[in-house]
LUMSEVO-98876 format. One record per residue (C-alpha): residue in three letters; x, y, z. Coordinates in steps of 0.001 Angstrom, whole numbers, plus 500000, padded with zeros to 6 digits. Last residue first. Example, Ala and Ser with C-alpha at 12.3 -4.5 7.8 and 13.67 -1.06 7.14 Angstrom:
<recs>
ser513670498940507140/ala512300495500507800/
</recs>
This chain:
<recs>
ala235853385766373141/thr238838383573373344/thr239351379918372660/arg241902377252372025/his241575374420374400/thr243560372363376917/ala241763370185379445/pro240204367879376904/his236454367896376295/leu233409365727376876/ala233852364159380310/asn235845367195381389/thr232814369437380972/ala230408367280382971/ser232923366774385775/his233868370458385841/ala230170371326386009/gln229637369084389016/ser232608370601390833/thr231437374142390100/ser227910373333391260/gln229304371993394535/ser231593374987395080/his228734377415394490/glu226519375565396963/ala229266375442399551/asp229886379176399373/thr230216380056403064/his232848377359403572/pro235025378772400784/arg235638382132402478/asp238800383499400803/phe237912381801397516/arg234454383369397531/asp235899386858398043/pro234858388248394651/leu231242387103394914/phe230377385088391783/gly227982382618393411/asp225922385540394711/trp224730386239391152/arg221167384986391484/pro220813387037394670/asp220151390199392597/pro221416393283394410/thr218992396184394965/gly221020398828396834/asp221164401129393796/leu224950400773393773/leu224586397003393693/glu221940397240390977/arg224222399437388868/cys227072396975389274/ile224809394086388238/ala223606395987385172/ala227156396766384037/ala228304393186384603/ala225278391908382681/pro225899394267379750/thr229620393353379614/leu229219389577379936/leu229670388733376250/val232689391019375909/gly234407389783379059/his233730386139378339/arg237136384548377775/phe238510385394381257/phe235993387566383135/gly238292387850386159/thr237200391379387115/ala234288393349388563/ile234890394191392238/val232631396695394023/leu233740399004396855/gly232210401935398750/pro231321400149401954/val232975396786402706/his230105394338403141/gly227728393106405791/gly229127391060408614/gly231949391853411008/ala234696390463408781/ser233459392422405775/arg232061390889402591/val233354392308399331/arg230639393476396930/gly230126391896393538/leu231833390177390643/leu234923387996390526/pro234256386271387231/ala234097382519386548/asn237056380432385353/asp236902378338388559/pro240425379232389734/thr240227382665388045/gly241378383846384619/pro242317387367383527/arg243082387444379786/ala246594387962378470/arg247094389583375082/ala248563388572371757/thr248052390136368356/ala248850389167364788/glu247752391720362217/val247456392231358475/leu247537388703357076/glu246212389155353546/leu243758386470352470/glu244348383781349827/ala245073380934352280/val241781381708354033/ala240162380484350789/pro240340376926352168/val237581377599354739/leu237398374741357268/gln240838373212356803/gln242162376690356032/ala241219377820359556/asp243221374869360915/arg246445375772359130/leu246109379508359773/leu245507379006363483/gln248268376416363782/tyr250865378622362090/val249990381669364199/gly250194379598367381/gly253545378163366429/ala254920381656365842/ser253638382709369281/val252918386437369615/ala254557388141372594/arg252163390646374138/asp251944389418377733/arg255458388075377805/ala255497384328378042/his255378382718381464/asp252932379997380522/glu249214379406380447/arg248420379045376786/gln245304379594374730/thr245279379987370992/ala242538381777369202/gly241498382734366828/val240831384070363364/val239301387514362868/val238040388432359405/thr238342391662357458/gly236008393278354929/asp234880396194357112/val231667394435358221/arg233701391867360132/pro233712388099359655/val234631385859362623/ile236610382672361946/tyr236970380207364819/val239304377410365851/pro238829374606368372/val241163371580368473/gly239672368083368306/arg241170367173364948/val239835370456363572/leu236820371648365551/gly235033374662364214/arg233359377936365006/val232215379839361937/thr230786383328362429/ser228255384072359742/ser228309385916356405/leu231593384439355273/leu234251385379352726/pro232026388225351602/arg233911389144349642/leu236311386865347744/arg236943389096344697/glu237329392148346921/pro240286390677348779/val239592389660352415/arg241876391269354984/leu243157389107357821/arg243197389604361579/leu244884387048363795/ile244575386136367479/asp247127384777369924/gly246186384013373516/his247731384253376956/val245940383219380129/pro247155385410382982/arg246084384299386472/leu243818386079388931/pro243328384951392512/leu242025388247393968/thr242868388063397647/leu240847389849400275/gly241917389391403897/ala242158393103404631/pro240384395209402026/leu242616396220399076/asp245130398848400081/arg247428398575397075/leu246246397373393690/ala248240394467392255/ala245319392010392193/ala243240394378390066/gly245873394647387331/leu244811391320385829/gly241480392833384770/asn241048396523385497/ala237447396493386704/val237664397688390315/ile234535399756390975/thr234802402588393490/glu231798404204395150/ala231402407596396883/ser234402408874394968/arg237669410729395457/val240195410533392623/glu243830410794393655/gly247133412382392841/gly250635410999392915/gly252866409161390463/ser250452406255390132/leu246997407341391161/arg245208406651394411/val241550405767393901/gly238396406534395877/ala236704406462399276/val236767402797400253/arg235160402608403688/gly236059402388407345/asp236559406108407867/ala238910406435404892/gln240622403868402670/ile241807405156399304/leu242464402356396840/gly245647401613394946/ala248049402484392154/ala245537403270389412/arg247316404158386190/his246676407642384860/pro244634409099382006/val241591410093384124/ala238543410270381867/arg235738412342383374/phe232030411874382793/gly229132414065383889/thr229937416670381242/asp229244414122378515/ala230935414712375147/ala233781412315375963/leu231212409765377118/leu229702409375373665/ala233065409135371933/thr234417406656374470/ile231320404462374168/arg231741404320370374/thr235478403667370488/ile234958400916373061/leu232360399194370873/arg234369399701367683/arg237295397904369246/pro235068395210370756/asp233387394368367410/val230150392574368304/gln228973389036367610/his226022386620367770/asp225226383183369231/ala221463382705369666/pro220776381102366269/ile223303378261366626/glu223356376344363323/phe225113372976363219/ala227461371512360609/cys229092368161359939/ser232036366366358327/ile233737369196356493/ala235297368070353197/pro233320370437350945/ser235289373269352599/leu233192376309353452/leu233426378970350749/pro229749378689349775/glu228448379695353228/arg224660379351353221/arg224633376763350426/arg227689375211352034/ala225799374662355292/glu222852373221353382/arg225115370771351519/val226871369779354735/thr223477368951356176/leu222416371156359035/pro221746370294362674/glu219992372905364839/val221343373980368235/ser218860375629370614/leu219595375656374337/gly217458374136377094/ser220380372835379142/ala219733369268377977/leu219899370611374420/gln223362372036375077/leu224609368801376629/ala223297366787373675/arg224824369338371311/leu228217368791372926/asp227990365090372248/ala227122365827368611/leu230024368277368403/ala232416365623369721/gln231018363019367328/arg231477365283364318/asp234999366164365454/ala235832362470365573/ala234418362010362078/asp236482364832360582/ala236568368625360150/gly233658369687362319/val231415372721361953/ala229596375111364269/leu227761377897362436/thr226885381090364302/pro223745383112363700/thr223636386694362367/thr222704389080365155/leu225365391712364492/tyr226827394323366852/gly229638396132365018/thr229540398915367603/gly228719402120365726/ala226776400613362860/gly226040396949363453/glu222718397057361710/asp222629400155359514/gly222961403676360844/gly221115405519363628/asp224160405947365846/ala223382403068368170/leu224873403064371664/ser221659402502373626/gly220697399944370991/ala223800397916371754/phe222728397655375391/ala219120396939374414/pro220175394134372055/trp222794392780374509/leu220587392286377563/arg219359388807376599/ser222955387724375911/ser223841389013379376/glu221132386898380935/leu222216383845378959/met225830384257380057/leu224783384761383685/pro222538381681383593/leu225389379625382020/leu228016380448384648/gly226805377884387198/glu227006375129384604/glu230759375541384523/gln232442376798381399/tyr234073375558378209/his231206373291377209/leu228737376144377453/glu230778378357375142/ser228839377593371974/val225506378425373611/pro226504381601375470/ala228292382906372365/leu228598386664372027/met231796386529369968/gly233779389744370274/ala237069388607368758/ala239064390002371682/ala242551391391371034/trp241941395019372008/ser239685393935374884/ala242589392033376456/gly244419395288377068/asp244764398460374993/gly241226399820375307/pro242219402528377756/ala245955403067378240/asp246495405170381408/asp243219404052382966/val240878405630385526/leu237253406219384499/ala235482408976386435/val231693408870386708/thr228893411216387737/arg225704409250388356/gly222513409740386349/ser221638406095385659/arg222828406537382072/arg226176407564383487/leu226223404318385451/glu225505402190382385/trp228214403887380324/ala230818403576383088/ile229977399891383523/gly230364399213379801/tyr233600401186379741/gly235058399177382595/ile233917395831381171/val235016396612377615/gly238448397700378803/gly239272401001380473/gly239913399948384072/ile239274401500387483/val235770402970387630/ala235314405859390062/val231699406512390996/asp229799409476392459/val232563411895391655/ala235025413941393716/gly237499416258392056/his240764415244390462/arg244249416460391253/gly246975414953389050/asp248508418239387893/pro247168417950384328/pro243517418566385247/ala240928415997384108/gly237618417913384122/pro236198417184380718/gly236245413839378949/his239283412492377230/pro239742412232373496/arg241149408954372227/ala244671408130371202/lys244648405349368652/pro244493401812369896/ser247712399858369971/pro248931397240367566/thr251540394640368501/thr252062392361365501/asn251468394874362711/met251984393341359297/
</recs>
């Protein structure tokens, strides 16, 4: 079993000389996770030349992500102010996945599947918690349909007969983040307007009152008209960020398992199953390659970024078996841990940085802090960045400005909605959860 897998080496685009000198491009994107690659893809489609800066693309939180596209299921884990962004990104996903399609069957290329999600509970308390959650979801205009246990087991025969309840969530889908990044990488590698820069970003280039590119670790630079910071937890460590800007990112570690289903049990599931087992969330996501993903723990401690917790592995397997007993017969092929970038309000840092004299810092966009929702929010983040570069920002997303914690008095409305959402969320759910997307 591989506990610390790494993505295979991927081909780089043209124009990345070995001596560290890189020519100017329209946009430099720092970060090779799903957010960075999604932004790079969108900006190339808009006709801009793009350089993506990352010494280990696809090896961060995106490598561990389950890829659930779950704006409905995740409502209770987030503030109300984040729901419109999640719904907007969910709306954008079909076209985004379609732009990457390779002409094969559904899910070919990216693993994007529109099969619904089933939410199930293990006991009476879990049934009540899911019913309370459904009331909140319905009040927000979301669709969650109750199923009898018999109907749920007719759809998914390997569900435990002892589950207490089931709900269908038609709008919650999935994608395979590893296949997604591989697909975008392959398309961009053949594009002469794209350049992969296999170096770590050390800081920003400041010139003539604007951000003019990226300084690379070990020397070298990439000059650009616009720079987008999308490297997750690494964003806060960049040198020469605008004066007064702090990026309050914290690592939230999570364990996630991948198991192979023997032929005699395939398909183990046809839909993603999200469950509560004695109040603790667990999910099982089936893949088209005959594996399933089980996740995920969440811990905010000082553990090493990629250290897998033995207790976490045990709990995930125990609780997954409560919902689908046949999990005990699967082959455990991978246990992975990564740290996701959280923020004080668990919402992303997304947008331009306001300058002290009014307006914004020219040449800079921040796109980080996506926490559990990086995969779900990829199309929205890409579209928002394109709109910012086009000079047509959408005011709906002003509540996510990256400097909102540095200027709290200018974001009173955002702070109020965050406080209200925390109250609604905490009334239904404990402070500690398992989850990752």
